Structures are given as C-alpha cells and as structure tokens.
C-alpha positions in Angstrom: 29.9 42.4 14.7 26.2 44.0 13.9 22.8 42.9 14.5 22.7 41.5 10.9 25.4 39.5 11.5 24.0 38.0 14.5 20.8 37.2 12.7 22.7 36.0 9.4 24.6 33.6 11.8 21.4 32.1 13.4 19.9 31.4 9.8 23.4 29.6 8.9 22.8 27.6 12.2 19.0 27.0 11.1 20.1 25.9 7.6 23.1 24.0 9.1 21.0 21.6 11.8 17.3 22.3 10.8 15.1 22.7 14.0 17.0 21.9 17.4 16.9 18.0 18.0 17.4 16.3 21.3 17.0 17.8 24.6 15.7 21.0 22.7 12.7 18.9 20.9 11.0 20.1 24.7 13.0 22.9 25.7 12.3 24.8 22.3 8.6 23.3 22.1 6.1 26.0 21.9 3.5 26.0 23.2 4.2 23.8 26.3 1.8 22.5 28.9 2.5 23.0 32.2 4.1 19.4 33.0 6.6 20.2 30.1 7.6 23.5 31.8 8.3 21.8 35.0 10.4 19.3 33.5 12.3 21.7 32.2 12.5 23.4 35.5 13.8 20.1 36.6 16.2 19.4 34.2 18.0 22.8 34.5 19.3 22.2 37.8 20.2 18.6 37.2 22.3 19.2 34.0 24.7 21.4 35.9 28.0 19.9 35.3 26.7 16.8 33.5 25.6 15.5 29.8 22.3 15.3 29.0 21.9 11.6 28.9 22.5 11.4 32.8 19.8 13.7 33.2 17.2 12.0 30.7 17.9 8.8 33.0 17.2 10.8 36.3 14.3 12.1 34.8 13.1 8.6 33.5 13.5 7.6 36.9 11.3 10.4 38.5 8.5 9.4 36.1 8.6 6.2 36.9 8.0 6.9 40.3 5.4 9.4 39.6 7.3 12.5 40.2 6.6 14.3 37.1 5.8 17.6 38.4 7.0 20.0 41.1 4.2 19.7 44.0 5.1 15.7 43.8 8.7 16.5 44.1 8.2 18.7 46.6 6.3 15.8 48.9 8.8 13.6 48.5 11.5 12.5 51.1 15.3 13.7 50.6 16.5 10.2 51.1 14.5 9.1 48.3 14.7 11.7 45.9 18.9 11.2 46.4 18.3 7.9 45.2 16.6 8.7 41.9 19.1 11.3 41.2 22.3 9.6 40.7 22.7 9.1 37.4 23.6 12.7 37.2 26.4 13.0 39.7 26.7 15.4 42.7 23.3 14.0 43.6 23.2 14.9 47.1 23.9 18.3 46.0 21.5 18.7 43.2 18.9 17.0 45.3 19.4 20.1 47.9 19.3 22.8 45.3 16.4 21.1 43.4 14.2 21.3 46.5 15.4 24.8 47.5 14.1 25.7 43.7 10.8 24.1 43.9 10.2 25.3 47.4 10.6 28.5 46.1 8.6 28.3 43.2 5.4 26.9 45.0 6.1 28.8 48.2 6.3 31.9 46.2 3.9 32.0 43.3 1.9 28.8 44.0 2.7 27.6 40.1 4.9 28.1 37.4 2.0 29.6 35.6 1.7 32.2 38.1 5.3 32.8 38.4 5.5 33.4 34.5 3.1 36.4 35.1 5.9 38.0 37.0 8.3 40.7 35.6 11.5 39.2 34.5 14.0 41.3 36.1 12.0 40.9 39.4 11.9 37.1 38.9 15.8 37.0 37.7 16.8 38.6 40.9 14.6 36.2 43.2 16.2 33.3 41.2 19.5 34.3 41.9 19.0 34.2 45.5 18.1 30.5 45.5 20.7 28.4 47.2 22.3 26.6 43.7 21.0 28.5 41.0 23.4 30.3 39.3 23.2 32.8 36.3 23.2 30.0 33.4 20.3 27.8 35.4 18.6 30.9 36.6 18.4 32.2 32.8 17.6 28.5 31.1 14.3 28.6 33.4 13.2 32.0 32.8 14.2 31.4 28.9 12.8 27.9 28.3 10.2 27.3 31.0 8.7 30.7 31.2 9.4 32.1 28.0 11.0 35.2 28.8 13.8 36.8 26.7 16.9 36.5 28.4 19.8 35.0 26.1 21.6 32.4 28.1 25.5 32.2 28.1 27.4 28.8 28.4 30.6 27.5 27.4 29.5 26.9 23.7 28.5 30.8 23.7 31.9 31.7 24.8 33.6 29.1 22.2 31.8 30.6 19.3 32.7 33.9 20.3 36.2 32.9 20.5 36.4 31.2 17.4 35.1 34.7 15.7 38.1 36.5 17.3 35.5 38.9 18.7 36.6 41.6 20.9 34.2 41.3 23.3 34.7 40.3 27.4 34.0 36.7 28.3 32.3 37.2 31.4 28.2 36.2 31.7 27.4 39.8 31.9 28.7 41.2 29.1 28.6 38.3 26.6 24.6 38.2 27.4 23.8 42.1 27.0 26.0 41.8 23.6 23.3 39.4 22.5 20.8 41.2 23.6 21.6 44.5 22.3 22.3 42.7 19.0 19.1 40.9 18.4 15.4 41.3 18.3 14.0 41.0 22.1 12.0 37.5 21.0 12.2 34.6 23.2 11.6 32.4 20.4 14.4 33.4 18.6 16.7 33.3 21.8 15.7 29.6 22.3 16.3 28.3 19.0 19.2 30.4 18.8 21.0 29.3 22.0 20.1 25.6 21.6 21.4 25.3 17.9 24.9 27.1 19.3 25.1 24.1 22.0 24.3 21.7 18.9 26.6 23.1 16.6 29.3 23.8 19.4 29.1 19.9 20.5 29.4 18.4 16.8 32.4 20.5 16.1 33.8 19.0 19.4 32.7 15.3 18.4 30.4 15.1 21.2 27.1 13.5 21.3 24.1 15.9 20.7 
C-alpha cells in the first residue's frame, strides 16, 4: 500500500462517517482548552479494557465532585477516587494508574501546557516509564491531549490491516511505523484518521459508537 492509498482510505472514511462523533468530538477538537486536554488524559487511562460509556459515567461523577482537572485529582484521597471510578471496572488498579500519571505530569512539568513543549521522543519515553501507561495509552495522550504527531495503534487498526490482507507485522511498533511512514506528519490527520478507523470498526462489528 502506498502513501496515496492511505490518504484515499482516510478520505473514504470521511465521506462515509463525516466528522468523528461521540467521544471523538472532544478528542479531535482543535484547539482544546487546558481542561479539555486534562479530560482526554483522564479518559485515556480510564478507557483501558472497558467501553467508553463506562468512562463517561466515571468522568461525569468526577465532574460532579469538582474533580475535572489533574490538580484536583492529585489532591483527592485514593479511597475517595476509587468510589468515583467504579463504573470503569478494574477501578482500584486504574485509581493507582491515574494517580501515577497525574503525579508524574504535575511533578515533572507542572502542567500539561508545559509538558506539551517537550520533544515527542522524550515525552514518549518518560510516559512509558510510568506504571500503568503502555504504548497505546501513552500515544493517546501524546496525540489527543498534546497534539504530537504519533499514530495510535489499537485492535481496530489491526483489524483494518488484516481485512485488507496486507503483509505487515501486526505488532505495535511495525504498524505505527507503517502509518507514520506513509502519511504526512500531521497530528490533525492522525487524530481524525485514527478516530474514524475506530468508528468504522465498531460499526462493522455492530458495536455502539
């Protein structure tokens, strides 16, 4: 598959689905406020191994308690946070992971806006050292919260490649390199393309978008 083929696929997905909807209205919003960026960070952790509707419930409960931002979450007792994160499943583990990430961001950079100034490679390496943050979660944060041009790979991306019978290794690194090599380096394109791949994949499988 050549560069133009991937761009053609992106355009077909755009024509089919229009602008990314649901969760992606915020995640693909440009520009985002600081609070919106922080909500993406929180959602990136909570969405691990659960569906987005459960994440929405948890985020809604956080907001009801005035815990919309990273600073407020950092000041919250873990036992209180656990109760608010129950909708997402694995909530005790995710409480630890979320606090690990929040503490890292605020201690290392002071704020997401300062973090955004750091180089992509440095940021990615540091994020992957935070317990509970794997490649997909790290790249979600980099792409959608920090506007860094890194393509997110998930199961929907893998299914897309399988469906087209492409002879490409399906591990995270090779798939990411494939997309990033054959597309212009543009975080806006990466955001919308990845979101549309997920939307298309969910519709194909009869899942709610």
